[in-house]
N, CA and C atoms as a LAMMPS dump frame, in Angstrom:
ITEM: TIMESTEP
0
ITEM: NUMBER OF ATOMS
543
ITEM: BOX BOUNDS ff ff ff
-5.0000000000000000e+02 5.0000000000000000e+02
-5.0000000000000000e+02 5.0000000000000000e+02
-5.0000000000000000e+02 5.0000000000000000e+02
ITEM: ATOMS id mol type element x y z
1 1 1 N -3.938 -5.995 -15.331
2 1 2 C -5.299 -5.079 -15.479
3 1 3 C -5.505 -4.016 -14.812
4 2 1 N -6.005 -2.796 -15.443
5 2 2 C -5.718 -1.713 -14.186
6 2 3 C -7.22 -1.47 -13.862
7 3 1 N -7.175 -1.424 -12.81
8 3 2 C -8.84 -1.18 -11.645
9 3 3 C -8.949 0.148 -11.937
10 4 1 N -10.173 0.736 -12.539
11 4 2 C -10.168 2.1 -12.102
12 4 3 C -10.733 2.531 -11.119
13 5 1 N -11.41 1.828 -10.142
14 5 2 C -11.248 2.386 -9.111
15 5 3 C -12.305 3.578 -8.887
16 6 1 N -12.512 4.417 -7.678
17 6 2 C -13.335 5.145 -7.242
18 6 3 C -13.048 6.202 -8.41
19 7 1 N -13.868 7.515 -8.469
20 7 2 C -13.776 8.712 -8.842
21 7 3 C -12.885 9.301 -7.218
22 8 1 N -11.993 9.959 -8.224
23 8 2 C -11.153 10.973 -7.2
24 8 3 C -12.109 11.959 -6.37
25 9 1 N -12.281 12.32 -5.4
26 9 2 C -12.734 13.51 -4.946
27 9 3 C -11.531 15.008 -4.301
28 10 1 N -11.662 15.955 -4.758
29 10 2 C -11.231 16.952 -3.821
30 10 3 C -11.08 17.42 -2.778
31 11 1 N -10.109 17.418 -2.013
32 11 2 C -10.269 17.655 -0.945
33 11 3 C -9.979 19.173 -0.35
34 12 1 N -10.328 19.779 0.552
35 12 2 C -10.848 21.003 0.769
36 12 3 C -9.087 21.73 1.034
37 13 1 N -9.141 22.846 0.555
38 13 2 C -7.695 23.798 0.558
39 13 3 C -7.997 24.896 1.616
40 14 1 N -9.141 24.644 2.191
41 14 2 C -9.498 25.988 3.057
42 14 3 C -8.156 26.239 4.547
43 15 1 N -7.886 27.593 4.765
44 15 2 C -6.772 27.797 5.442
45 15 3 C -5.807 28.613 5.318
46 16 1 N -5.053 29.434 5.888
47 16 2 C -3.949 29.868 5.582
48 16 3 C -2.864 29.189 5.296
49 17 1 N -2.303 29.201 3.939
50 17 2 C -1.232 29.036 3.508
51 17 3 C -1.495 27.355 2.795
52 18 1 N -2.46 27.12 2.191
53 18 2 C -3.077 25.834 2.001
54 18 3 C -3.372 26.061 0.431
55 19 1 N -3.743 27.022 0.082
56 19 2 C -4.383 27.154 -1.384
57 19 3 C -3.094 27.331 -2.642
58 20 1 N -4.051 26.631 -3.761
59 20 2 C -2.689 26.461 -4.668
60 20 3 C -2.439 27.984 -5.459
61 21 1 N -1.634 27.88 -6.005
62 21 2 C -1.087 28.778 -6.866
63 21 3 C -1.671 28.821 -8.205
64 22 1 N -2.772 29.528 -8.562
65 22 2 C -3.291 29.529 -9.68
66 22 3 C -3.055 29.546 -11.01
67 23 1 N -1.874 30.125 -10.823
68 23 2 C -0.451 30.261 -11.877
69 23 3 C -0.211 28.634 -12.189
70 24 1 N 0.353 27.873 -11.155
71 24 2 C 1 26.88 -11.138
72 24 3 C 1.034 25.681 -11.547
73 25 1 N -0.594 25.465 -11.184
74 25 2 C -0.836 24.044 -10.781
75 25 3 C -2.197 23.645 -11.563
76 26 1 N -2.387 22.216 -11.211
77 26 2 C -4.002 21.991 -11.232
78 26 3 C -4.936 22.015 -10.39
79 27 1 N -6.111 22.377 -10.484
80 27 2 C -7.337 22.256 -9.252
81 27 3 C -7.958 20.957 -9.82
82 28 1 N -7.304 20.081 -10.067
83 28 2 C -8.306 18.572 -10.699
84 28 3 C -7.482 17.686 -9.568
85 29 1 N -8.544 16.75 -8.886
86 29 2 C -8.033 15.665 -8.344
87 29 3 C -7.202 14.972 -9.072
88 30 1 N -6.427 13.781 -8.758
89 30 2 C -5.44 12.86 -9.339
90 30 3 C -6.23 11.533 -9.476
91 31 1 N -6.528 11.229 -10.973
92 31 2 C -7.355 9.852 -11.022
93 31 3 C -6.88 8.581 -10.323
94 32 1 N -7.272 7.679 -10.263
95 32 2 C -6.988 6.539 -9.164
96 32 3 C -6.239 5.723 -9.96
97 33 1 N -6.442 5.801 -11.385
98 33 2 C -5.38 5.026 -12.403
99 33 3 C -3.839 5.331 -11.93
100 34 1 N -3.897 6.894 -11.93
101 34 2 C -2.214 7.132 -11.901
102 34 3 C -1.417 6.849 -10.353
103 35 1 N -2.468 6.85 -9.387
104 35 2 C -2.202 6.547 -8.189
105 35 3 C -1.487 5.022 -8.412
106 36 1 N -2.568 4.079 -9.014
107 36 2 C -2.137 2.375 -9.21
108 36 3 C -1.061 2.407 -10.112
109 37 1 N -0.238 3.353 -10.971
110 37 2 C 0.479 3.253 -11.57
111 37 3 C 1.579 3.091 -11.151
112 38 1 N 1.917 4.588 -9.782
113 38 2 C 2.43 4.944 -8.614
114 38 3 C 3.543 3.763 -7.872
115 39 1 N 2.226 3.316 -7.453
116 39 2 C 2.181 1.793 -6.797
117 39 3 C 3.143 0.828 -7.557
118 40 1 N 3.029 0.503 -8.765
119 40 2 C 3.692 -0.527 -9.29
120 40 3 C 4.878 -0.355 -9.738
121 41 1 N 5.428 0.742 -9.288
122 41 2 C 7.111 0.98 -9.803
123 41 3 C 7.356 0.914 -8.133
124 42 1 N 6.829 0.242 -7.29
125 42 2 C 7.582 0.005 -5.896
126 42 3 C 8.069 1.242 -5.056
127 43 1 N 9.188 0.916 -4.159
128 43 2 C 9.754 2.051 -3.544
129 43 3 C 9.799 1.554 -2.36
130 44 1 N 9.743 2.857 -1.394
131 44 2 C 9.571 2.467 -0.121
132 44 3 C 8.17 2.226 0.472
133 45 1 N 8.091 1.202 1.149
134 45 2 C 6.192 1.297 1.673
135 45 3 C 6.68 1.03 3.11
136 46 1 N 5.302 1.799 4.05
137 46 2 C 5.428 1.936 5.28
138 46 3 C 4.149 1.245 5.716
139 47 1 N 4.226 0.238 6.48
140 47 2 C 2.862 -0.538 7.261
141 47 3 C 2.489 -0.168 8.596
142 48 1 N 1.524 0.758 8.819
143 48 2 C 1.265 0.952 10.177
144 48 3 C -0.258 -0.242 10.592
145 49 1 N 0.235 -0.598 11.744
146 49 2 C -1.118 -1.733 12.503
147 49 3 C -1.195 -1.381 13.602
148 50 1 N -2.271 -1.727 14.345
149 50 2 C -2.581 -1.857 15.421
150 50 3 C -2.044 -2.941 16.92
151 51 1 N -1.388 -2.707 17.48
152 51 2 C -1.242 -3.649 18.304
153 51 3 C -2.179 -3.784 19.563
154 52 1 N -2.509 -5.338 19.98
155 52 2 C -3.346 -5.266 20.905
156 52 3 C -3.984 -4.375 21.898
157 53 1 N -2.912 -3.476 22.627
158 53 2 C -3.372 -2.301 23.465
159 53 3 C -4.102 -1.459 22.837
160 54 1 N -4.075 -1.537 21.286
161 54 2 C -4.402 -0.377 20.657
162 54 3 C -3.016 0.835 20.228
163 55 1 N -2.068 0.646 20.727
164 55 2 C -1.055 1.906 20.486
165 55 3 C -0.52 0.917 19.004
166 56 1 N 0.038 2.163 17.988
167 56 2 C -0.006 2.116 16.396
168 56 3 C 1.641 1.526 16.256
169 57 1 N 1.754 0.748 15.401
170 57 2 C 3.195 -0.009 15.224
171 57 3 C 3.175 0.328 13.319
172 58 1 N 4.896 0.892 13.159
173 58 2 C 4.706 0.856 12.024
174 58 3 C 5.916 0.354 11.495
175 59 1 N 5.997 -0.252 10.288
176 59 2 C 7.57 -0.736 9.742
177 59 3 C 7.839 -0.856 8.43
178 60 1 N 9.102 -0.41 7.882
179 60 2 C 8.845 -0.874 6.04
180 60 3 C 8.656 -1.887 5.943
181 61 1 N 7.793 -2.167 4.7
182 61 2 C 7.449 -3.52 4.086
183 61 3 C 7.708 -3.48 2.309
184 62 1 N 7.831 -4.716 2.1
185 62 2 C 8.088 -4.957 0.849
186 62 3 C 6.302 -4.783 0.437
187 63 1 N 5.696 -4.218 -0.814
188 63 2 C 4.427 -3.761 -0.964
189 63 3 C 4.09 -4.147 -2.162
190 64 1 N 3.343 -4.408 -3.212
191 64 2 C 3.073 -5.064 -4.54
192 64 3 C 1.573 -4.812 -4.513
193 65 1 N 1.157 -3.998 -5.822
194 65 2 C -0.13 -3.806 -6.311
195 65 3 C -0.652 -4.883 -6.82
196 66 1 N -1.779 -5.109 -7.118
197 66 2 C -2.193 -6.471 -8.196
198 66 3 C -3.263 -6.082 -7.964
199 67 1 N -4.101 -5.395 -9.237
200 67 2 C -5.58 -5.436 -9.712
201 67 3 C -5.968 -4.541 -8.823
202 68 1 N -6.688 -4.884 -7.438
203 68 2 C -7.297 -4.287 -6.758
204 68 3 C -6.768 -4.403 -5.403
205 69 1 N -5.814 -5.053 -5.098
206 69 2 C -5.031 -5.325 -3.396
207 69 3 C -4.038 -4.623 -3.505
208 70 1 N -3.291 -4.616 -2.237
209 70 2 C -1.893 -4.381 -2.178
210 70 3 C -1.812 -5.725 -1.4
211 71 1 N -0.308 -6.358 -1.643
212 71 2 C 0.072 -7.501 -0.995
213 71 3 C 1.549 -6.856 -0.111
214 72 1 N 1.759 -7.95 1.244
215 72 2 C 2.605 -7.475 1.832
216 72 3 C 2.89 -9.057 2.285
217 73 1 N 4.449 -8.622 2.412
218 73 2 C 5.151 -10.22 2.935
219 73 3 C 5.491 -9.869 4.566
220 74 1 N 5.451 -10.7 5.701
221 74 2 C 5.847 -10.556 7.049
222 74 3 C 6.116 -12.144 7.234
223 75 1 N 7.297 -11.901 8.148
224 75 2 C 7.748 -13.177 8.742
225 75 3 C 6.589 -13.529 9.607
226 76 1 N 6.047 -14.604 10.02
227 76 2 C 4.761 -14.957 10.948
228 76 3 C 5.106 -14.619 12.194
229 77 1 N 6.385 -14.677 12.644
230 77 2 C 6.841 -13.667 14.273
231 77 3 C 6.757 -12.539 14.114
232 78 1 N 6.83 -11.846 13.219
233 78 2 C 7.366 -10.435 13.386
234 78 3 C 5.893 -9.648 13.858
235 79 1 N 5.938 -8.479 14.781
236 79 2 C 4.922 -7.728 15.027
237 79 3 C 3.587 -7.518 14.381
238 80 1 N 4.367 -6.889 13.157
239 80 2 C 3.252 -6.375 12.179
240 80 3 C 2.239 -7.661 11.908
241 81 1 N 2.953 -8.988 11.781
242 81 2 C 2.074 -10.102 11.219
243 81 3 C 1.072 -10.469 12.759
244 82 1 N 1.535 -10.333 13.787
245 82 2 C 0.942 -10.616 14.761
246 82 3 C -0.352 -9.706 14.946
247 83 1 N 0.037 -8.243 14.658
248 83 2 C -0.679 -7.417 14.876
249 83 3 C -2.098 -7.526 13.976
250 84 1 N -1.555 -7.536 12.417
251 84 2 C -2.484 -8.087 11.393
252 84 3 C -3.665 -9.244 11.82
253 85 1 N -2.828 -10.29 12.361
254 85 2 C -3.575 -11.518 12.867
255 85 3 C -4.946 -11.321 14.113
256 86 1 N -4.757 -10.481 14.932
257 86 2 C -5.409 -10.018 15.943
258 86 3 C -6.417 -8.923 14.856
259 87 1 N -6.075 -7.603 14.349
260 87 2 C -7.133 -7.132 13.865
261 87 3 C -6.433 -6.008 12.579
262 88 1 N -6.983 -6.596 11.571
263 88 2 C -6.29 -6.096 9.888
264 88 3 C -6.485 -4.782 9.774
265 89 1 N -6.95 -3.854 10.556
266 89 2 C -6.857 -2.52 9.853
267 89 3 C -5.651 -2.084 10.049
268 90 1 N -5.255 -1.335 8.822
269 90 2 C -3.835 -1.067 8.728
270 90 3 C -3.896 0.315 7.742
271 91 1 N -2.649 0.791 7.656
272 91 2 C -2.565 1.836 6.653
273 91 3 C -1.108 1.695 6.004
274 92 1 N -1.026 1.601 4.642
275 92 2 C -0.023 1.882 4.065
276 92 3 C 0.546 2.84 3.357
277 93 1 N 1.445 3.62 3.618
278 93 2 C 2.392 4.927 3.115
279 93 3 C 3.178 4.782 2.04
280 94 1 N 3.467 5.404 1.356
281 94 2 C 4.835 5.677 0.231
282 94 3 C 4.72 7.295 -0.217
283 95 1 N 6.169 7.271 -0.595
284 95 2 C 6.282 8.617 -1.478
285 95 3 C 6.981 8.624 -2.644
286 96 1 N 6.083 8.59 -3.243
287 96 2 C 6.791 8.769 -5.199
288 96 3 C 7.057 9.606 -6.129
289 97 1 N 8.024 10.674 -4.813
290 97 2 C 8.736 11.869 -5.817
291 97 3 C 7.787 13.022 -5.977
292 98 1 N 6.378 13.036 -6.274
293 98 2 C 5.871 14.036 -6.522
294 98 3 C 4.663 14.004 -5.321
295 99 1 N 4.223 12.673 -5.111
296 99 2 C 3.129 12.312 -4.659
297 99 3 C 2.998 11.412 -3.177
298 100 1 N 2.381 12.085 -2.233
299 100 2 C 2.179 11.096 -1.165
300 100 3 C 0.88 10.332 -1.039
301 101 1 N 1.375 8.912 -1.125
302 101 2 C -0.046 7.915 -1.241
303 101 3 C -0.113 7.208 0.47
304 102 1 N -1.486 7.439 0.392
305 102 2 C -2.057 6.831 1.911
306 102 3 C -2.787 5.921 1.733
307 103 1 N -3.205 4.718 1.999
308 103 2 C -4.057 3.781 1.487
309 103 3 C -4.611 3.013 3.034
310 104 1 N -6.002 3.22 3.566
311 104 2 C -6.271 2.556 4.542
312 104 3 C -7.212 1.298 4.194
313 105 1 N -6.771 0.378 4.59
314 105 2 C -7.748 -0.75 4.364
315 105 3 C -7.944 -2.261 5.569
316 106 1 N -8.579 -3.05 4.891
317 106 2 C -8.339 -3.99 6.089
318 106 3 C -7.463 -5.124 5.684
319 107 1 N -6.42 -5.985 6.008
320 107 2 C -5.676 -6.84 5.594
321 107 3 C -6.032 -8.238 6.202
322 108 1 N -6.028 -9.093 5.267
323 108 2 C -6.138 -10.742 5.757
324 108 3 C -4.925 -11.403 5.372
325 109 1 N -4.449 -12.329 5.776
326 109 2 C -3.533 -13.475 5.364
327 109 3 C -4.048 -14.441 4.107
328 110 1 N -3.227 -14.637 3.398
329 110 2 C -3.758 -15.141 2.434
330 110 3 C -2.882 -16.74 2.09
331 111 1 N -3.456 -17.944 1.898
332 111 2 C -3.098 -19 2.007
333 111 3 C -3.468 -20.075 0.759
334 112 1 N -4.267 -19.456 -0.171
335 112 2 C -4.576 -20.297 -1.452
336 112 3 C -3.231 -20.199 -2.283
337 113 1 N -3.285 -21 -3.003
338 113 2 C -2.345 -21.295 -3.855
339 113 3 C -2.163 -20.313 -5.203
340 114 1 N -3.36 -20.053 -5.318
341 114 2 C -3.767 -18.75 -7.023
342 114 3 C -3.22 -17.687 -6.31
343 115 1 N -3.862 -17.198 -4.9
344 115 2 C -3.496 -15.827 -4.696
345 115 3 C -2.061 -15.468 -4.065
346 116 1 N -1.484 -16.539 -3.568
347 116 2 C -0.196 -16.956 -3.407
348 116 3 C 0.733 -16.708 -4.648
349 117 1 N 0.433 -17.286 -5.699
350 117 2 C 1.1 -16.98 -6.935
351 117 3 C 0.869 -15.72 -7.589
352 118 1 N -0.414 -15.309 -7.427
353 118 2 C -0.509 -13.348 -8.114
354 118 3 C 0.002 -12.955 -7.377
355 119 1 N 0.655 -12.657 -5.646
356 119 2 C 1.314 -12.167 -5.438
357 119 3 C 2.844 -12.462 -5.541
358 120 1 N 2.922 -13.709 -5.253
359 120 2 C 4.678 -13.77 -6.252
360 120 3 C 4.933 -12.794 -7.304
361 121 1 N 3.787 -12.878 -8.358
362 121 2 C 4.213 -12.297 -9.369
363 121 3 C 4.24 -10.837 -9.514
364 122 1 N 3.911 -10.43 -8.668
365 122 2 C 3.281 -8.904 -8.341
366 122 3 C 4.769 -8.24 -7.964
367 123 1 N 5.239 -9.442 -6.996
368 123 2 C 6.302 -8.787 -5.901
369 123 3 C 7.728 -8.995 -6.789
370 124 1 N 7.83 -10.17 -7.712
371 124 2 C 8.64 -10.282 -9.089
372 124 3 C 8.927 -8.909 -10.321
373 125 1 N 7.73 -8.919 -10.31
374 125 2 C 7.142 -7.824 -11.115
375 125 3 C 7.947 -6.159 -10.857
376 126 1 N 7.553 -6.377 -9.608
377 126 2 C 7.8 -4.92 -8.907
378 126 3 C 9.509 -4.637 -8.572
379 127 1 N 9.818 -6.049 -8.038
380 127 2 C 11.129 -5.628 -7.111
381 127 3 C 12.34 -6.966 -7.621
382 128 1 N 12.019 -7.646 -8.574
383 128 2 C 12.581 -9.052 -9.323
384 128 3 C 13.113 -9.74 -8.334
385 129 1 N 12.119 -9.885 -7.358
386 129 2 C 12.412 -10.439 -5.92
387 129 3 C 11.776 -11.924 -6.36
388 130 1 N 13.112 -13.09 -6.758
389 130 2 C 12.43 -14.472 -6.599
390 130 3 C 11.949 -15.319 -5.312
391 131 1 N 10.556 -15.374 -5.439
392 131 2 C 9.727 -15.604 -4.075
393 131 3 C 9.371 -17.048 -5.269
394 132 1 N 9.107 -18.518 -4.312
395 132 2 C 7.817 -19.78 -4.288
396 132 3 C 7.089 -19.846 -3.793
397 133 1 N 6.208 -20.377 -3.868
398 133 2 C 4.992 -20.81 -3.025
399 133 3 C 5.728 -21.761 -2.684
400 134 1 N 5.642 -21.956 -0.901
401 134 2 C 5.661 -23.158 -0.642
402 134 3 C 4.456 -23.538 0.711
403 135 1 N 4.037 -24.434 0.582
404 135 2 C 2.531 -24.819 1.542
405 135 3 C 1.868 -23.529 0.904
406 136 1 N 1.595 -22.605 2.576
407 136 2 C 0.958 -21.24 2.803
408 136 3 C 1.227 -20.254 2.784
409 137 1 N 2.678 -20.711 2.239
410 137 2 C 3.859 -18.853 1.759
411 137 3 C 4.303 -18.959 1.05
412 138 1 N 5.053 -17.59 1.134
413 138 2 C 6.302 -17.133 0.015
414 138 3 C 7.595 -17.633 0.706
415 139 1 N 8.555 -18.072 -0.042
416 139 2 C 9.73 -18.661 0.14
417 139 3 C 10.496 -18.053 -0.292
418 140 1 N 11.766 -17.828 -0.437
419 140 2 C 12.87 -17.01 -0.743
420 140 3 C 14.43 -17.331 -0.335
421 141 1 N 15.283 -17.363 -1.346
422 141 2 C 16.806 -17.527 -0.824
423 141 3 C 17.423 -16.402 -0.023
424 142 1 N 16.545 -15.069 -0.062
425 142 2 C 17.009 -13.93 1.205
426 142 3 C 15.477 -13.197 0.807
427 143 1 N 15.869 -12.029 2.065
428 143 2 C 14.97 -11.257 2.218
429 143 3 C 15.537 -9.977 2.85
430 144 1 N 14.929 -8.733 3.323
431 144 2 C 15.223 -7.749 3.817
432 144 3 C 16.358 -8.382 5.24
433 145 1 N 17.245 -7.504 5.426
434 145 2 C 17.753 -7.379 6.673
435 145 3 C 17.08 -7.414 7.808
436 146 1 N 16.201 -6.978 8.113
437 146 2 C 15.334 -6.678 9.44
438 146 3 C 13.829 -7.615 9.492
439 147 1 N 14.28 -8.547 8.306
440 147 2 C 12.272 -9.027 8.174
441 147 3 C 12.773 -10.254 8.626
442 148 1 N 13.515 -11.15 9.451
443 148 2 C 13.677 -12.406 10.076
444 148 3 C 13.694 -13.343 9.085
445 149 1 N 13.821 -13.16 7.541
446 149 2 C 14.135 -14.436 6.686
447 149 3 C 12.907 -15.171 6.204
448 150 1 N 13.018 -15.715 5.266
449 150 2 C 12.263 -16.244 4.732
450 150 3 C 11.733 -17.734 5.704
451 151 1 N 10.417 -18.188 5.574
452 151 2 C 9.333 -17.896 4.379
453 151 3 C 8.632 -16.95 5.34
454 152 1 N 7.755 -16.476 4.057
455 152 2 C 6.783 -15.525 4.831
456 152 3 C 5.146 -15.613 4.293
457 153 1 N 4.24 -14.98 5.746
458 153 2 C 2.937 -15.034 5.383
459 153 3 C 2.984 -14.094 4.411
460 154 1 N 1.734 -13.708 3.586
461 154 2 C 1.272 -12.851 2.688
462 154 3 C -0.172 -12.752 3.107
463 155 1 N 0.34 -11.002 3.366
464 155 2 C -1.214 -10.54 3.356
465 155 3 C -1.773 -9.633 2.367
466 156 1 N -2.927 -9.254 2.175
467 156 2 C -4.083 -8.955 1.14
468 156 3 C -4.876 -7.829 1.623
469 157 1 N -4.429 -6.709 1.124
470 157 2 C -5.016 -5.402 1.873
471 157 3 C -5.991 -4.573 0.616
472 158 1 N -7.023 -4.772 1.343
473 158 2 C -8.308 -4.472 0.515
474 158 3 C -8.757 -3.203 0.883
475 159 1 N -8.537 -1.578 -0.043
476 159 2 C -8.57 -0.284 0.213
477 159 3 C -10.003 0.001 0.769
478 160 1 N -9.811 0.425 1.803
479 160 2 C -11.272 1.453 2.373
480 160 3 C -11.376 2.732 1.782
481 161 1 N -10.255 3.303 2.087
482 161 2 C -9.978 5.081 1.847
483 161 3 C -8.704 5.06 1.022
484 162 1 N -8.32 6.003 0.482
485 162 2 C -6.99 6.198 0.579
486 162 3 C -6.739 8.132 0.131
487 163 1 N -5.696 8.524 0.032
488 163 2 C -5.639 9.604 -0.121
489 163 3 C -3.864 10.207 -0.854
490 164 1 N -4.102 10.924 -1.765
491 164 2 C -2.853 11.604 -2.56
492 164 3 C -3.15 12.876 -2.202
493 165 1 N -1.73 13.171 -1.792
494 165 2 C -1.17 14.369 -1.457
495 165 3 C 0.008 14.83 -2.548
496 166 1 N -0.171 15.894 -2.865
497 166 2 C 0.851 16.548 -4.127
498 166 3 C 1.829 17.258 -3.166
499 167 1 N 3.104 16.478 -3.542
500 167 2 C 4.604 17.307 -2.614
501 167 3 C 5.193 18.618 -2.817
502 168 1 N 4.363 18.992 -4.248
503 168 2 C 4.884 20.072 -4.506
504 168 3 C 3.38 21.288 -4.455
505 169 1 N 2.46 21.015 -3.86
506 169 2 C 1.339 21.488 -3.617
507 169 3 C 0.856 21.83 -5.037
508 170 1 N 1.241 21.7 -5.967
509 170 2 C 0.853 22.08 -7.147
510 170 3 C 0.255 21.254 -8.487
511 171 1 N 0.567 19.565 -8.469
512 171 2 C 0.816 18.829 -9.481
513 171 3 C -1.029 19.188 -9.695
514 172 1 N -1.53 18.914 -8.618
515 172 2 C -3.032 18.364 -8.561
516 172 3 C -3.677 18.644 -7.301
517 173 1 N -4.718 18.296 -6.779
518 173 2 C -5.412 19.075 -5.551
519 173 3 C -5.187 17.885 -4.799
520 174 1 N -5.194 18.167 -3.582
521 174 2 C -4.931 16.64 -2.719
522 174 3 C -6.618 16.099 -2.995
523 175 1 N -6.565 14.638 -2.914
524 175 2 C -7.545 13.943 -3.571
525 175 3 C -7.48 12.278 -2.537
526 176 1 N -9.374 12.024 -1.863
527 176 2 C -9.336 11.237 -1.136
528 176 3 C -10.313 10.329 -2.144
529 177 1 N -10.241 8.695 -2.252
530 177 2 C -10.8 7.851 -2.934
531 177 3 C -11.51 6.867 -1.849
532 178 1 N -12.44 6.537 -1.887
533 178 2 C -13.378 6.028 -0.914
534 178 3 C -13.673 4.594 -2.052
535 179 1 N -13.496 3.679 -0.98
536 179 2 C -13.84 2.12 -1.834
537 179 3 C -14.895 1.634 -1.07
538 180 1 N -15.573 0.683 -2.379
539 180 2 C -16.663 -0.311 -1.405
540 180 3 C -16.31 -1.013 -0.676
541 181 1 N -16.66 -1.504 0.083
542 181 2 C -16.568 -2.81 0.896
543 181 3 C -16.852 -3.872 1.044
């Protein structure tokens, strides 16, 4: 299911060297549906969280888009998990080649079987990562070398705001999306 989401709004291109070449590209915002498709292709994702002292913390993660949320998996003892348990505000970023995607949102740990199954399916579809729901976590035979190993807590990130920035400056205009909370 594709969530149509909010309409994209063009971000200002004011300032020296920020204007688009009128001959080369589009002055239209990218549609949220297109951004969702980029998320579904997987790739490198970075999760930025807030430490208890207010300092930022950023680490690579597996992230998977499903319907209206991003799922991330993290070891319970990992700094990012501890940060999210204390303060769910976070940012997930990725570069899809022609598009930088930035999603600001609120994360919450999920533990119900139905949501964990949805996350499991999303990770399988994107990364071909075979996980199983065990209690209130996802378990697997393997994980990323820096992950601390399975099992993993799963966090559901509901977007509050997102940005799409063209890497070539011409494919579309820089775009902002605002989500209902």
